[in-house]
KEMARKE-913189 format. One line per 10 residues: their letters; for each residue x, z negated, y negated of C-alpha. Coordinates in steps of 0.1 Angstrom, whole numbers, plus 5000, padded with zeros to 4 digits. Example, Ala and Ser with C-alpha at 12.3 -4.5 7.8 and 13.67 -1.06 7.14 Angstrom:
as = 5123:4922:5045; 5137:4929:5011
This chain:
mtkrlyytep = 3220:2479:0192; 3202:2499:0219; 3193:2478:0250; 3209:2496:0280; 3185:2494:0309; 3208:2513:0332; 3232:2483:0332; 3208:2462:0352; 3183:2488:0365; 3202:2519:0377
yrthfearvv = 3173:2530:0398; 3148:2530:0369; 3139:2565:0359; 3108:2558:0336; 3106:2537:0305; 3089:2533:0272; 3108:2527:0239; 3105:2528:0201; 3124:2552:0179; 3147:2533:0155
ekltwdahpa = 3165:2563:0140; 3161:2601:0138; 3191:2622:0130; 3208:2656:0137; 3237:2656:0162; 3258:2688:0168; 3231:2708:0150; 3203:2695:0173; 3176:2669:0166; 3184:2635:0181
vvldrtafyp = 3170:2600:0182; 3182:2564:0187; 3158:2542:0207; 3155:2504:0209; 3160:2506:0246; 3170:2534:0271; 3176:2542:0307; 3197:2572:0298; 3234:2568:0306; 3258:2582:0279
esggqpadrg = 3289:2600:0289; 3316:2574:0294; 3345:2563:0317; 3347:2597:0335; 3310:2598:0343; 3288:2625:0327; 3256:2616:0308; 3222:2616:0323; 3196:2643:0316; 3158:2642:0315
eldgvavrdv = 3130:2642:0290; 3116:2622:0261; 3078:2628:0257; 3083:2661:0277; 3112:2673:0254; 3144:2680:0272; 3173:2656:0266; 3204:2679:0262; 3230:2652:0260; 3234:2614:0257
veresdaaii = 3264:2600:0237; 3275:2567:0224; 3282:2566:0186; 3316:2551:0179; 3306:2534:0147; 3279:2511:0161; 3277:2518:0198; 3242:2532:0194; 3230:2556:0221; 3222:2590:0207
hvlsegisdd = 3197:2611:0226; 3203:2648:0217; 3171:2668:0221; 3162:2705:0226; 3135:2700:0198; 3123:2672:0176; 3097:2646:0186; 3071:2629:0165; 3055:2602:0187; 3065:2566:0186
pvegtvdwqr = 3067:2549:0210; 3081:2575:0234; 3081:2578:0272; 3114:2586:0288; 3121:2602:0323; 3156:2603:0337; 3165:2632:0361; 3168:2611:0393; 3185:2637:0414; 3214:2640:0388
rfdhmqqhtg = 3215:2602:0383; 3216:2594:0421; 3243:2620:0426; 3264:2604:0399; 3258:2569:0414; 3270:2582:0448; 3301:2598:0433; 3310:2569:0410; 3306:2541:0436; 3324:2564:0461
qhilsaafeh = 3353:2567:0436; 3357:2529:0435; 3358:2527:0472; 3382:2556:0476; 3405:2541:0449; 3404:2507:0466; 3413:2524:0499; 3444:2540:0483; 3453:2506:0469; 3448:2488:0502
qldaetvgfh = 3467:2514:0523; 3495:2525:0499; 3494:2500:0470; 3486:2531:0449; 3469:2527:0416; 3443:2551:0403; 3453:2562:0368; 3426:2588:0361; 3390:2596:0372; 3368:2626:0365
lgsesstidv = 3333:2631:0378; 3326:2669:0378; 3295:2689:0384; 3307:2702:0418; 3335:2678:0428; 3353:2647:0415; 3389:2637:0412; 3411:2606:0410; 3448:2606:0400; 3469:2582:0420
nvtglddeti = 3504:2572:0412; 3518:2583:0446; 3531:2616:0461; 3540:2630:0495; 3506:2624:0511; 3505:2639:0546; 3474:2647:0567; 3475:2615:0588; 3478:2593:0557; 3448:2610:0541
rsierlansv = 3428:2607:0574; 3436:2570:0575; 3424:2565:0539; 3392:2584:0546; 3386:2562:0577; 3390:2530:0557; 3368:2542:0528; 3340:2554:0552; 3341:2521:0572; 3330:2504:0540
lwddravaiq = 3301:2528:0538; 3291:2522:0575; 3291:2485:0570; 3264:2491:0543; 3278:2464:0521; 3258:2451:0491; 3272:2463:0458; 3271:2435:0432; 3271:2438:0394; 3282:2407:0375
fvgdsalael = 3284:2400:0338; 3312:2375:0331; 3333:2363:0302; 3368:2378:0299; 3383:2344:0308; 3366:2346:0342; 3381:2380:0352; 3413:2365:0367; 3392:2342:0389; 3374:2374:0403
gverppdveg = 3408:2390:0410; 3408:2416:0382; 3444:2424:0377; 3439:2449:0348; 3412:2435:0325; 3397:2459:0299; 3407:2457:0263; 3373:2442:0252; 3361:2409:0239; 3331:2390:0252
tvrvlvipgp = 3310:2397:0282; 3324:2422:0307; 3304:2441:0334; 3322:2440:0367; 3315:2459:0400; 3321:2439:0431; 3322:2455:0466; 3327:2427:0493; 3351:2428:0522; 3341:2432:0559
peedsppfdv = 3309:2412:0566; 3323:2396:0598; 3354:2383:0580; 3360:2356:0554; 3380:2380:0532; 3383:2387:0495; 3363:2415:0480; 3373:2450:0489; 3371:2461:0452; 3366:2442:0420
npcggthvar = 3367:2463:0388; 3352:2463:0353; 3329:2493:0350; 3300:2504:0328; 3288:2532:0351; 3257:2534:0373; 3262:2525:0410; 3242:2524:0443; 3229:2490:0455; 3245:2494:0490
tgeigiikiv = 3275:2513:0501; 3255:2530:0529; 3236:2550:0503; 3268:2570:0496; 3266:2586:0530; 3301:2599:0534; 3334:2602:0514; 3355:2633:0521; 3388:2643:0505; 3389:2680:0501
glerrgsetr = 3420:2687:0480; 3454:2674:0469; 3474:2686:0439; 3509:2673:0431; 3511:2665:0394; 3546:2652:0386; 3548:2616:0399; 3511:2616:0407; 3486:2633:0430; 3452:2645:0420
vtflcgsral = 3428:2639:0448; 3396:2659:0449; 3367:2643:0468; 3330:2647:0476; 3304:2620:0483; 3269:2620:0497; 3249:2652:0492; 3279:2670:0478; 3298:2663:0510; 3268:2675:0531
rdyqskdgvi = 3266:2708:0511; 3303:2713:0516; 3300:2707:0554; 3271:2731:0556; 3289:2758:0537; 3321:2755:0558; 3301:2752:0590; 3283:2785:0580; 3317:2802:0574; 3330:2790:0608
adlaarltvg = 3299:2801:0626; 3300:2835:0610; 3337:2840:0618; 3331:2829:0654; 3303:2854:0657; 3324:2883:0642; 3352:2876:0666; 3329:2869:0695; 3345:2836:0704; 3334:2800:0703
fweldeaver = 3343:2780:0671; 3368:2760:0692; 3386:2792:0700; 3389:2804:0663; 3426:2793:0659; 3437:2813:0690; 3416:2843:0679; 3432:2842:0644; 3467:2839:0659; 3460:2870:0681
lqeenkelrh = 3447:2889:0651; 3478:2879:0631; 3501:2892:0659; 3482:2924:0663; 3483:2929:0625; 3520:2924:0625; 3525:2950:0652; 3502:2974:0634; 3521:2970:0601; 3554:2977:0620
terelrqrll = 3539:3008:0636; 3524:3019:0602; 3558:3016:0586; 3574:3037:0613; 3547:3064:0610; 3550:3064:0572; 3587:3069:0575; 3582:3098:0599; 3557:3114:0576; 3580:3111:0546
dteadqliet = 3608:3127:0566; 3585:3156:0575; 3573:3158:0538; 3609:3158:0526; 3617:3187:0550; 3586:3207:0537; 3595:3200:0500; 3631:3213:0506; 3618:3244:0523; 3596:3253:0493
adtrgahrlv = 3621:3241:0467; 3633:3264:0438; 3668:3277:0443; 3692:3275:0413; 3725:3290:0425; 3737:3267:0452; 3713:3240:0443; 3677:3234:0452; 3653:3218:0427; 3623:3197:0440
grvwqgrspd = 3597:3190:0413; 3562:3175:0421; 3534:3157:0404; 3510:3136:0426; 3481:3113:0419; 3480:3077:0431; 3515:3075:0447; 3533:3042:0445; 3567:3038:0427; 3583:3026:0460
elrtlarklt = 3571:3057:0478; 3585:3080:0451; 3619:3063:0454; 3619:3065:0492; 3610:3102:0491; 3637:3108:0465; 3663:3091:0486; 3653:3111:0517; 3655:3144:0497; 3689:3136:0482
erprivaflf = 3704:3127:0515; 3708:3165:0519; 3735:3182:0498; 3729:3199:0464; 3693:3185:0459; 3679:3176:0425; 3644:3159:0426; 3620:3152:0397; 3590:3133:0412; 3560:3121:0392
svderthfcf = 3528:3101:0401; 3498:3098:0377; 3476:3067:0382; 3467:3037:0360; 3503:3042:0348; 3526:3073:0350; 3555:3067:0374; 3586:3089:0378; 3617:3089:0399; 3647:3113:0393
arseglaldv = 3675:3117:0419; 3703:3140:0428; 3727:3144:0458; 3762:3130:0459; 3789:3151:0444; 3767:3167:0416; 3778:3162:0380; 3742:3157:0367; 3734:3122:0353; 3696:3119:0360
neplqevcar = 3693:3091:0334; 3695:3117:0306; 3664:3137:0316; 3647:3104:0325; 3651:3091:0289; 3638:3124:0275; 3606:3119:0296; 3603:3082:0285; 3605:3093:0249; 3578:3119:0254
lggggggrpq = 3554:3096:0273; 3561:3064:0254; 3576:3047:0285; 3608:3031:0296; 3632:3030:0326; 3667:3037:0337; 3691:3035:0366; 3723:3050:0379; 3735:3086:0374; 3724:3094:0410
vaqgsapaad = 3689:3078:0409; 3667:3064:0381; 3631:3053:0377; 3607:3048:0349; 3570:3044:0340; 3548:3050:0310; 3511:3046:0301; 3486:3067:0319; 3489:3104:0310; 3469:3136:0318
vteveqildd = 3481:3154:0349; 3483:3187:0329; 3506:3170:0304; 3529:3157:0331; 3530:3191:0348; 3541:3207:0315; 3569:3181:0311; 3581:3188:0347; 3581:3226:0339; 3602:3219:0308
llsglels = 3626:3198:0328; 3631:3225:0354; 3635:3253:0330; 3659:3235:0307; 3681:3221:0335; 3717:3233:0335; 3737:3228:0367; 3772:3237:0374
């Protein structure tokens, strides 16, 4: 079995090893070594990356059949022994996130007696699933304060290898389903108090030596998932990048609005109120324009006996606007309106004034059949839509409607 150097030397990034097996894994060359500092994907933590004799390590996995560590390579290697180099920036990032997860999970347990039932260490952020819901802002801030107080104490993080019979003595309430020696992470309680450990948990991941190396733990998202809550968090350099990004956005917004960042909430509130007033004014002006447009359409409408026919084809007009204009037109007596708009789809609205015998659904269904669309409504007003059509084709359909319309 491969000796796992990362178990006892997580800060080790260079090592020498012998090749004990060469194989193909997922269509790529791969090797098993007698010893390795490369961590395989496990327990929610992604695998390490790096090089073996200058060849990129694409992935690191544990083979289920014999627990051998498979190093998946970008190309084959021939030397033996080989020299390995672990990508330290990636490794240390994972150490910060994983140890931070233990501390954050313990904070939820101390504050809310909430158990962590899931953990995922992503490339940009990490998550834990806790079996509690209804978390408010003050509760989250309190948990963040407790978690970060553990960082500020710069407590030593201990790794112990114990027999499964000794787990209960350490306070492990949920021992893993394994036999033999168990690797346990221990984060002590406050240094000035004679208190039990802050967290004791079996774990095979890589961790920092002292909690201060995590830097900061910040919760950035909550998602209700049934009876659980998914908590998204950032540690260390990820939290710093997040702060820098958000600080840049705040500074840019403050500059655009020519206010201090502390005045942004008031400035946004003013903008929202101004926008509300502008939308109200815009609606009033639009209604006036539609009233004027309806008057102009009636003045130029075709006369058919005592009736006036309004038929128009526009481009880019919304279905709601067609319906509003049709309503305004047919508020007058003896008006029949056939209104079309050609855009990503073809929209049409047909309407007639009260007291006319025409059922506008009938011509609407004819148009739907010709354009391959659908729609319907009441005898007085009906709407439909169809796939995009050529303006010339729609204008011809309108001409056919007007010429074939019979009114009494």
